[in-house]
Steps between C-alpha positions, in 0.01 A plus 500: 500500500352545849129435518472783751556765234343512156694568183380587150524163329405476131135412444361359175250249371754383242573150638846360549400169344417525132252213465529574129317188390192626686524877441607520137178358347299785658737760353485327161120500511503875566738562209266307273194683631649843430657387172853592609659442159240722329548767771874494436448537125261792553744670737794460260310594185711722278827398670772319300376147429702186568352182348636179650377225269393179670636181349211256527532205740340174393147440629535135593534482877561690824772761513843392618777696667645600163171669413505677836857621446419636156173670589634651824801644317274655236264636764786648700627676188151627417445628853842669502407676178167611644652621825751706302227671303473295180187356345501125439309259281506138609266249336554148635457223247489125451624258238215253450564294188738216436600150586500492884129577528409267214707221654338562837153465346606171339601374846162607636324307224707189572403517867139479384578212268463716189745489213600826336374362170151482647500874575410747226739782421238754607453327838873477557549870427206597723637291786846650455352849511304427818814354659705810415226737621491323835872539554503861382256575779703302756831657401351848485375475859836361615695781331275768646545340841871569457413870487542528123300787352395528138208473266382171646137585424580503127811288439605365165515135409585325178151342472311828465359572156673841484837345581451217252400748230812709560716188473327381182538844345872498584528151350357624171738796500797269550385291206452806280847623593635159388632402842286184516564194287417130508781249482632165618793498739594342832337646808520394862212255531326360806381147431305502825314819410518435123590855406792722417635706789656844518848547646342669801306179573818293516718420798820298506564209735798273546417150377700186433463375144637199318778632279615294201811493281373373165684395184359607166652256246664680206419399145849411381441624149464852643837496673701543183797301375753741649359463849467123472858472379629737773326299768642177360152359534448134436196379312329396820590811706195691620477878520256698713430847626462511878233723652381558858141573603302547821168459317487144360135557407612748233710243307206380285474860379868526406564617143858632515819541703652846543864596531664840547695610191774661712563204731751223435375141462685171503440138407627264768559126458413300810773249597321348801389140476140433396242589763131576525580858407780480243644280231874498468609702199181703459525872433307780672491869419493758782622853565871518572452695827262236635730199447654491852158528668341237274791261550465530879119489512456212258795305640699489175845379594673499164443669167725573204520633147352838588399679181396865477192567289443809289166670472480365146535150643224564752258663259526202263414240766160334513400273788243231556256553782607290802159326490503441123406134536177600676379709207702824520635463149576863410846653470640716781729776365768693688427874487690809622339705778623776729310382811726195543751525786773292660387566856323167532427186300704408194498823301252340259135574569210269427243718321124446508333794317169453682653510847718806541529861376856457372414161347201656325710787364746249352214300355349810344832604349573158349139401428495203735183308573320616816308188601224491760647234724330614823122540530343771722461255791867399490464163329695406188291534183412211273773603253774424755630147433525265799385757756152612385263551794773498765511801736813699425578548872501124549700418189856548622570136586308372198708712262819414685427128468424541128830681443685234696338228292603677180856542624492878481501582872848593616431594860222610736506682835274706729540873451385778734399816319253789501187425300190707410175424682154646495476760775145389573484122451865449609543244218787493247470672163629417157566698187242398244455640150137595446308751289465811715441873475793729574590865542796573275792662681740525205449647154700466184592812310565854614202547731594482869377183668280482807789340686738786421241765583434335834873477575547864407219604735669309783853615439456858382330657799131483413429327834633542854599162647514420871737335567712601202595136438140438390571663167791266428300197609200581284716597203675161507166320508361699209825464304511120531135397493334335200191634327208522741266201477155648578273200431379242750303182434251543781144623553508759778630824359458770238497336157729595215217637286647411162363331189752299296443412136499121454667515159762769544555491874475880501347678798205728421604861549180701457451820706120483464491144635726604785279799579184288524673240714633770733156658538340167583768413755456843659128428531500139623852367541675226299285193569318527166824414317481142628169446316401526133407866553812641328405331172143629533636851553687491170312313224792549261724298734386140462612208712575313174774746407614640832622356830399681816805491728410326825821576692489743790772757555785492748384655827820706504379674187175581681666635813765674291219708350358621833648843427264517202181398681565660837714805427503615138130433434405684820731798452368848441671820400460629855603171658750306289551160663736365236789437496497381862719676753626161617471122474597330828520119511719209603826444315354195321291740292803591291409194295127551556293815535782753455604334177152439356398858582816641348473302175132580444558864592782535250308311231175693537598837646867537402594546867505310831175519698689601816735781596665304779531138608557393859564142609502313827657168595361160594403371842733261679449312823737545794743244353515679164275264302234639270160502666234278346182325604633165381798526739274601787731787593265783406305737723131552433452879498126474567553295817794716604291816472218345700738428786751784485346769280579643158720780636749246631521341155534843339775595745688182407476593130632850566770363730658292219703608197246403235753514216661184643350162584322524834526255788198420713489316831427523871824684571423765240147554626625517861715800399207656318272457803755678720521781246122532492484523879754782486290700255176435683637585843658820369169612349319397819730697727468814290120470486492470879704816538303696241155431640323831559771718344375838380636772280593691818744218585687525173815710509688669218794295378760749621371460859570129515788361705817349354387137496161590351666705225729207436199270448338737250832547322524119477148484351595751232819317406323163506226627270751627246678168511171312461409704192836414346457135598169478314587731207137472388545758227802316357358147475410542132810701405707263289819701553474485881769264627412485869277267701131590503224387733739357756220413739730302728726802554194722536377279784845486659513880498158527664604237754813704572280802570295285741808360674666838527178650632464226759859494625593866486166668561202303629692326780683822579186716511290265712603694809368823348183337367418306817612741771489859372181704526247415230521840330863567577720653233735201503211255454357704214839493334485120498134476398554744213788284378304176534202642310727546199663162559170313519370651177834440329519133600133424444505640148834351401399157630152511344601340166667212686268456799166629368283333762709595804547861390128531424423370848749746654366787288147425619613508865686822421176649371307391806749587772654816354209648303216354703342324201222263598206329336545683169868407457429229242269721291535798270359711785793437733551875555170518690686360802753785505484748788631854472838416651554183293377679189761768565769232529387339173506833318846577634635162383341556157657845471837351590441227235553233763171329416217546252124521540349221288157352436568223753724479804750256350878512502492363143338817369782712643808637327838404632627726777800687362681657795536876441835671447490646851561147634836502325582863583687409816863561587514237775552213256877552512532398864247213505759235420725643770225487762398145406862390514532633857169336588634169365806523722286577803265213425795262470637617835158467669460149362828400661372625838171319447674170419709537817174560692621835624182659367160355411423757232627820348296716743721369783798675341646843455738572213797731472610568142836658426527667158785674317529826307442299183169378641413855593563608143261235370230594753512864397200700616336182635771464766266631770233243402728198509434415866122510457510305172731231633315476831189409302679268258693311765196462728705564814400696810795738477748603234775762502731606216847639558633691200849592388660180635829359379343171398144367480374267773183355648456449875203321658381582851280257690243733658396449861225762465131431558273449201175680430217245537320648196769545234758261656785742443749547783558845646756632746248722677203259517423319822399135495139454389461866399426636151749696299423867439366438149270216601378685809394799290321278246316301766396814687377669180277200434336544839 
């Protein structure tokens, strides 16, 4: 633009550069000062309540990007609910008990040269509590810095006496309902951490193990005369059953071999010459379907005299243990079992009842010995011949050598397979039979089991699942899981407050005892249980006759009962918090919090504690690998926010499809930064245009021009689409089959509004805004439109970009309503003048904005465009006009590339349209030239109707341009203003 003539450029204090890392903390501080969450709750009191339960993160370190993803998603959902008129209840919480914190304290002691044995239980628990409290505070501040709102001044945590009391009370109820029992069975055991682990604490890694093919010599007298005769066995022929195992350490615990009663088995006679592996003429028994594989793998060249064995033959066989000479002198029977397959191995399964669920079930059925071969620390016990004191994880070669020496090793090889590891210590696990406490999932008799009730609640529409596949996934886990092991052999947790009779082994089930224990826990927490106090409380319960259980409970049982402590216990008739409107966590919680909450809810309340379950995916780096600190491919959200701001992180979350795994990397964030700039610049431009607007500048909708009506029509349609995209009222409807809370599509739709506004309106109307008279009718048409657009975008973006929209809303208050020093207080209306007060009242009457206690966009209702925005008959020819505009733009671009014109204002356009085009234009035919002249941004445009065929012709104008508006005019002399600009300049004096 010429510097000789002024134009009306947008003016605003809303900066182009966000500097979010610097500005956001001041906005956050203001939210905290005014108690924004409490203000929202007060404002929405009496509205329909949506309770989004918070699954507790673990209080053992700084938040990571997964925490940020989860909390931002929840906060976005909460803010969307608020903006659409619902009340919310969000109480953040923390999981504080369990192994990771206890293990961390042990490391701290070792750094100081202190052994754990030197630390009293009371000191250890106190140190664990202090550690957890520290990280609760750190994580809370970090989550609030992300813009997350909730009851952070009164969160829940699993260490609080009230929470512990609720959990203990639920524990007693489960016992009284006969869900809890004590028994011995294999559980996944961490030798490093010396405790049982829950399935949710287990991860699987590919490892290479030493796999062995082992011969179990058959006692010939158990073969039977018929079989011996059929095999033509000589006196010195040896018979053995061949097994395959990837866990050599479990062989000392072997007590049987299992076969499948419906598979076919054969005895093969080896014809190869004597070797280290085989003796010529010996017989081995394997499954028929595995013979070709075994022959190839073990290098058997020749065998003969194949004999099929019946199940009667198999059931009669007894074997010697392959290490009999070392002291394993018991018989090893062959037993039928349905878990045996022919997919791998020999079709005959080495069975150690202490080291596997299926093995244990066989042992229980056939009353096999369940020896304690492995001690808690992973060493072989003193009752294990030849290997006592050896670490099981270092025993592979020792056991292999022993088998080789005894002549029972057939073959060994490395084998890559998936193996369970502790999620926290990253060390391998083993199945180990120990006395534990369990929640019973199956019941004998006619009464429906907990498992079946849980499955029915999943599959019969009691819960709405998002995505729908969640229901199938959780159902499979519940259907196939074993009884829930709820005991842990550690110190930091809520104890299983049971007394067990030394003589009978029965657990005391006394409601009066339970009541007194509950009341004491409610008063002071659970620490007293780890002293002699419980025996002093109950004189009739003597330490001579009763054992006080020292185990703590599984932390998943604690967190699974959060609905009790946080929702059900705090519900009132006027404000029922339970069951929760939604649980929203990562997909790994199907085996964790979703499952533990479901099972306890069904057991105690006869229903799930949630009405809907939403899940999000995992974080992946740019190459598709799972993000983790150990790989060094993670992004620290705290540092990211310091540098780039929380809104950029929140925009990234909204930009992704959270139901899938989400990739993170520089390329992704580059796209997000560009998107953010688009939003910010759009808001900035509109604020600059709206500065100083008054009610006298606002026109009735029917007086707006075609392009302005099109924008408002687009807003109406977009809003309807956004409502359908969110489907907030359908989230908890189990019969709803669509996608709910599609935040990604919501954002895309808002971005489309921004893009459309920028391309087809803001750029087009710059000439009017910059060059027309300040109070001209045409300029007021645009400013009226942009007032609605600003409020629409600011409110719709507020749940996603809370800091940026709050900043923009504050500038809006200052530059449109003249708010000043009182803007951050409850007395903000003191700054209003008569004209701005009139504007505010008009916007309130039109339900465009609301008058609230504080000037904050987050206390506003969503702007629902009125029906008059959609009551427009020009929508039918919009596509036609934009199609013509596209053809013109393409033609102009060709001229620009050929350097025939520098820009579109150097051109004139002639458009030839047919009768068909005229029919589409209808009553807007007379407006087409004006509309397309604006849209095409040319200096001249003429339309010729009723042509035989459509065409576009470009004229390179040799006219002089106006030095103020830069348009070219036929009647303007060089250096002179056009008529419009001359009148505007003269009117300004």
